[in-house]
C-alpha positions as CSV (number, residue, x, y, z in Angstrom):
1,M,-22.0,7.1,29.2
2,N,-20.4,4.4,31.4
3,R,-17.1,2.6,30.7
4,E,-18.8,-0.6,29.6
5,A,-20.8,1.3,26.9
6,V,-17.7,3.0,25.7
7,A,-15.8,-0.3,25.6
8,H,-18.6,-1.9,23.7
9,I,-18.6,0.9,21.1
10,R,-14.9,0.7,20.8
11,K,-15.1,-3.1,20.1
12,K,-17.7,-2.5,17.4
13,I,-15.5,0.1,15.7
14,A,-12.5,-2.1,16.0
15,R,-14.4,-4.9,14.3
16,L,-15.4,-2.5,11.6
17,V,-12.0,-1.1,10.8
18,E,-10.5,-4.6,10.7
19,H,-13.2,-6.0,8.5
20,R,-12.1,-6.9,4.9
21,A,-15.0,-4.9,3.5
22,F,-13.9,-1.8,5.2
23,L,-10.3,-2.2,4.0
24,A,-11.6,-3.0,0.5
25,T,-13.7,0.2,0.5
26,I,-10.8,2.4,1.6
27,M,-8.7,0.8,-1.2
28,I,-11.4,1.7,-3.7
29,F,-11.3,5.3,-2.6
30,I,-7.5,5.3,-2.9
31,V,-7.8,4.1,-6.5
32,I,-10.5,6.7,-7.2
33,N,-8.1,9.3,-5.7
34,A,-5.3,8.0,-8.0
35,L,-7.6,8.2,-11.1
36,I,-8.6,11.8,-10.2
37,V,-5.0,12.8,-9.8
38,G,-4.2,11.3,-13.2
39,L,-7.1,13.2,-14.9
40,E,-5.8,16.4,-13.4
41,T,-2.6,16.1,-15.5
42,Y,-4.7,17.0,-18.6
43,P,-4.7,20.8,-18.6
44,R,-7.9,21.3,-20.7
45,L,-9.9,18.8,-18.6
46,Y,-8.7,20.3,-15.4
47,Q,-9.5,23.9,-16.4
48,D,-13.0,23.0,-17.5
49,Y,-13.8,21.0,-14.3
50,T,-11.7,22.7,-11.7
51,S,-14.6,23.0,-9.2
52,V,-15.5,19.3,-9.7
53,F,-12.0,18.2,-9.0
54,Y,-11.8,20.4,-5.9
55,A,-15.1,19.1,-4.6
56,L,-14.1,15.4,-5.2
57,D,-10.8,16.1,-3.5
58,R,-12.5,17.5,-0.4
59,V,-14.9,14.6,-0.2
60,L,-12.1,12.0,-0.4
61,L,-10.0,13.9,2.1
62,W,-12.8,13.8,4.7
63,I,-13.5,10.1,4.0
64,F,-9.8,9.4,4.8
65,T,-10.1,11.7,7.8
66,I,-13.0,9.8,9.2
67,E,-11.1,6.5,8.5
68,I,-8.2,7.8,10.6
69,I,-10.5,8.9,13.4
70,L,-12.2,5.5,13.5
71,R,-8.8,3.7,13.6
72,M,-7.7,6.0,16.5
73,I,-10.9,5.2,18.4
74,A,-10.5,1.5,17.8
75,A,-6.9,1.6,19.2
76,K,-6.7,0.7,22.9
77,P,-5.7,3.1,24.2
78,A,-6.2,5.7,21.5
79,L,-2.6,7.0,21.7
80,S,-1.3,3.5,20.9
81,F,-2.4,4.3,17.3
82,F,0.8,6.3,16.9
83,K,3.0,3.4,17.9
84,G,2.7,2.1,14.3
85,T,5.0,3.6,11.7
86,W,2.4,3.1,9.0
87,N,-0.2,4.8,11.2
88,W,2.0,7.9,11.4
89,F,2.4,7.8,7.6
90,D,-1.4,7.7,7.0
91,F,-2.0,10.4,9.7
92,L,0.6,12.8,8.3
93,I,-0.6,12.4,4.7
94,V,-4.2,13.1,5.7
95,F,-3.4,15.9,8.2
96,A,-1.2,17.7,5.6
97,G,-4.2,17.8,3.3
98,H,-6.1,19.9,5.9
99,V,-3.0,22.1,6.8
100,F,-2.2,23.1,3.2
101,A,-5.8,23.7,2.1
102,G,-6.2,26.9,0.3
103,A,-5.4,28.7,-3.0
104,H,-1.8,29.5,-2.0
105,F,-0.9,25.9,-1.7
106,V,-2.3,24.5,-5.0
107,T,0.9,22.8,-6.1
108,V,1.5,21.4,-2.6
109,L,-2.0,20.0,-2.5
110,R,-1.7,18.4,-5.9
111,I,1.5,16.7,-4.7
112,L,-0.2,15.5,-1.5
113,R,-3.0,14.0,-3.6
114,V,-0.4,12.0,-5.5
115,L,1.2,10.9,-2.1
116,R,-2.2,9.6,-1.0
117,V,-1.8,6.8,-3.6
118,L,1.1,5.6,-1.4
119,R,-1.5,4.8,1.3
120,A,-2.3,1.7,-0.8
121,I,1.0,0.3,0.7
122,S,-0.4,0.6,4.3
123,V,-3.8,-0.8,3.4
124,I,-2.5,-3.9,1.5
125,P,-0.6,-6.2,3.9
126,S,1.5,-7.9,1.3
127,L,2.8,-4.5,0.0
128,R,3.4,-3.4,3.6
129,R,5.5,-6.5,4.3
130,L,7.5,-6.0,1.2
131,V,8.3,-2.4,2.1
132,D,9.2,-3.4,5.6
133,A,11.5,-6.0,4.2
134,L,13.2,-3.5,2.0
135,L,13.7,-1.2,5.0
136,L,15.2,-4.0,6.9
137,T,17.7,-4.6,4.1
138,I,19.2,-1.1,4.4
139,P,21.8,-2.0,7.2
140,A,22.8,-5.3,5.4
141,L,23.1,-3.5,2.1
142,G,25.8,-1.3,3.4
143,N,28.4,-4.1,3.3
144,I,27.2,-5.2,-0.1
145,L,27.6,-1.6,-1.4
146,I,31.1,-1.4,0.0
147,L,32.0,-4.7,-1.8
148,M,30.4,-3.4,-5.0
149,G,32.3,-0.1,-4.7
150,I,35.6,-1.9,-4.3
151,I,34.9,-4.1,-7.4
152,F,33.8,-1.0,-9.4
153,Y,36.9,0.9,-8.4
154,I,39.3,-1.9,-9.2
155,Y,37.8,-2.5,-12.7
156,A,37.5,1.3,-13.3
157,V,41.2,1.8,-12.7
158,I,42.2,-1.3,-14.8
159,G,39.9,-0.2,-17.6
160,T,41.3,3.3,-17.6
161,M,44.9,1.9,-17.8
162,L,44.2,-0.6,-20.5
163,Y,41.7,1.2,-22.8
164,Q,42.2,4.9,-22.3
165,D,43.8,5.3,-25.7
166,I,41.6,2.7,-27.5
167,A,38.2,4.1,-26.3
168,P,38.7,7.5,-24.7
169,E,34.9,8.1,-24.9
170,Y,34.3,5.2,-22.5
171,F,37.6,4.9,-20.5
172,G,39.2,8.3,-21.0
173,N,39.3,9.0,-17.2
174,L,38.2,7.4,-14.0
175,Q,34.8,9.1,-14.0
176,L,34.0,7.9,-17.6
177,S,35.2,4.4,-16.6
178,F,32.7,4.3,-13.7
179,L,29.9,5.5,-15.9
180,T,30.8,2.9,-18.5
181,L,30.9,0.1,-15.9
182,F,27.5,1.1,-14.6
183,Q,26.2,0.7,-18.2
184,V,27.9,-2.7,-18.4
185,V,26.5,-3.9,-15.1
186,T,23.0,-3.0,-16.2
187,L,23.6,-5.2,-19.3
188,E,22.3,-2.3,-21.5
189,S,24.0,-2.6,-25.0
190,W,27.3,-3.4,-23.3
191,A,28.4,-6.0,-25.9
192,S,27.5,-4.1,-29.1
193,N,28.3,-0.6,-28.0
194,V,31.2,-1.0,-25.5
195,M,32.9,-4.3,-25.9
196,R,32.8,-4.9,-29.6
197,P,34.7,-1.7,-30.7
198,I,37.4,-2.4,-28.1
199,F,37.5,-6.1,-29.0
200,E,38.3,-5.3,-32.6
201,Q,41.5,-3.7,-31.5
202,E,42.3,-5.7,-28.4
203,P,41.2,-9.4,-28.7
204,L,41.8,-10.2,-25.1
205,S,39.5,-7.4,-23.8
206,W,36.7,-10.0,-23.6
207,I,38.3,-11.3,-20.4
208,Y,37.9,-7.9,-18.7
209,F,34.3,-7.4,-19.7
210,V,33.1,-11.0,-19.1
211,S,34.7,-11.2,-15.7
212,F,33.2,-7.9,-14.7
213,V,29.7,-9.0,-15.8
214,L,30.0,-12.3,-13.9
215,V,31.3,-10.7,-10.7
216,G,29.3,-7.4,-10.8
217,T,26.0,-8.6,-12.2
218,F,25.5,-12.2,-11.2
219,V,27.4,-12.4,-7.9
220,V,26.7,-9.0,-6.4
221,F,23.1,-8.8,-7.6
222,N,22.4,-12.3,-6.2
223,L,23.7,-11.1,-2.9
224,F,21.1,-8.2,-3.1
225,I,18.4,-10.6,-3.9
226,G,19.4,-13.0,-1.1
227,V,19.4,-10.3,1.5
228,I,16.0,-9.0,0.4
229,V,14.4,-12.5,0.3
230,N,15.8,-13.2,3.8
231,N,14.4,-10.0,5.2
232,V,11.0,-10.6,3.5
233,E,10.8,-13.8,5.6
234,K,11.8,-11.9,8.7
235,A,9.2,-9.2,8.0
236,N,6.5,-12.0,7.7
237,E,7.6,-13.5,11.0
238,M,7.5,-10.2,12.7
239,E,4.0,-9.4,11.5
240,L,2.8,-12.8,12.4
241,A,4.2,-12.4,15.9
242,A,2.7,-8.9,16.2
243,N,-0.7,-10.3,15.1
244,N,-0.5,-13.1,17.7
245,D,0.3,-10.6,20.4
246,K,-2.6,-8.4,19.4
247,K,-4.9,-11.4,19.5
248,D,-3.7,-12.3,23.0
249,D,-4.2,-8.7,24.1
250,N,-7.8,-8.7,22.8
251,K,-8.7,-11.9,24.5
252,E,-11.2,-11.6,27.4
253,P,-9.6,-12.7,30.7
254,T,-11.0,-16.0,31.9
255,P,-12.2,-16.4,35.5
256,F,-9.1,-18.3,36.6
257,T,-6.3,-16.6,34.7
258,N,-5.6,-14.1,37.5
259,E,-3.1,-15.4,40.0
260,K,-4.8,-13.5,42.8
261,Q,-8.1,-15.2,42.0
262,I,-6.4,-18.6,42.0
263,D,-4.9,-18.0,45.5
264,E,-8.3,-16.9,46.8
265,L,-9.9,-20.0,45.4
266,Q,-7.3,-22.2,47.0
267,R,-7.9,-20.5,50.4
268,D,-11.7,-21.0,50.1
269,V,-11.2,-24.7,49.3
270,Q,-8.9,-25.0,52.3
271,E,-11.4,-23.4,54.6
272,L,-14.2,-25.6,53.2
273,K,-12.0,-28.7,53.8
274,Q,-11.3,-27.5,57.4
275,L,-15.1,-27.0,58.1
276,L,-15.8,-30.5,56.7
277,L,-13.2,-32.0,59.0
278,E,-14.6,-30.2,62.0
279,E,-18.1,-31.3,61.2
280,K,-16.9,-34.9,60.9
281,E,-15.2,-34.8,64.3
282,N,-18.3,-33.3,65.9
283,R,-20.4,-36.1,64.6
284,S,-18.0,-38.8,65.8
285,R,-18.2,-37.5,69.3
């Protein structure tokens, strides 16, 4: 088989794996895999139909294996498939299903079946962008976590000093104060269970709790949201740029895009012009 035939087949496979119907079909199989994993959690049902569950699992595993192989063939060159992080994720999930096949790895296999559901992230572009954005936020979140840690520490020390005797179950020591403040910052029954009993004995305690809720919940959490939203936009821009580069790479070269061809064409035009001038001179003589 010559190179042109191989290239033609690769293009057809590339169109297939990038088609919406293909992606929708893989998504349906992922959902079926998720339903099967859920049904396996019912012991009686699993015991009665163990062989059926095993057969369905093998069929789904080979469907996903064929999908990975097709995507590798469609990549140009084939090894460029492994340049994508999500491609590595899909490959390892499917490859591990073959490696741990056997009766000795039943628990591992059942866990891997659950992890296959995560492949929905790599199939659905919007979910993929969201996860990429969350990963991009990790470096920026470091500074926010430091700021939040400082605020927690200051309020924990103040709370322990002020309310250690009034509410020892909440502010008896620094560790309990941290745990109480974590409950307050989640807004889980902080007013009725934490603040009200202390407020009855210390009327000015509302200043402590309200200020912490305002700073800890609204200010810091809004910083988290702002960083995440900003990185979602960055992730969208990065994916758009990557798609544009991919389209440019897949474009067929036009006859005059090569600089060498342009130079050759200019030389040919110059030679033709010279011949015409010589012919004109010969006629005038």
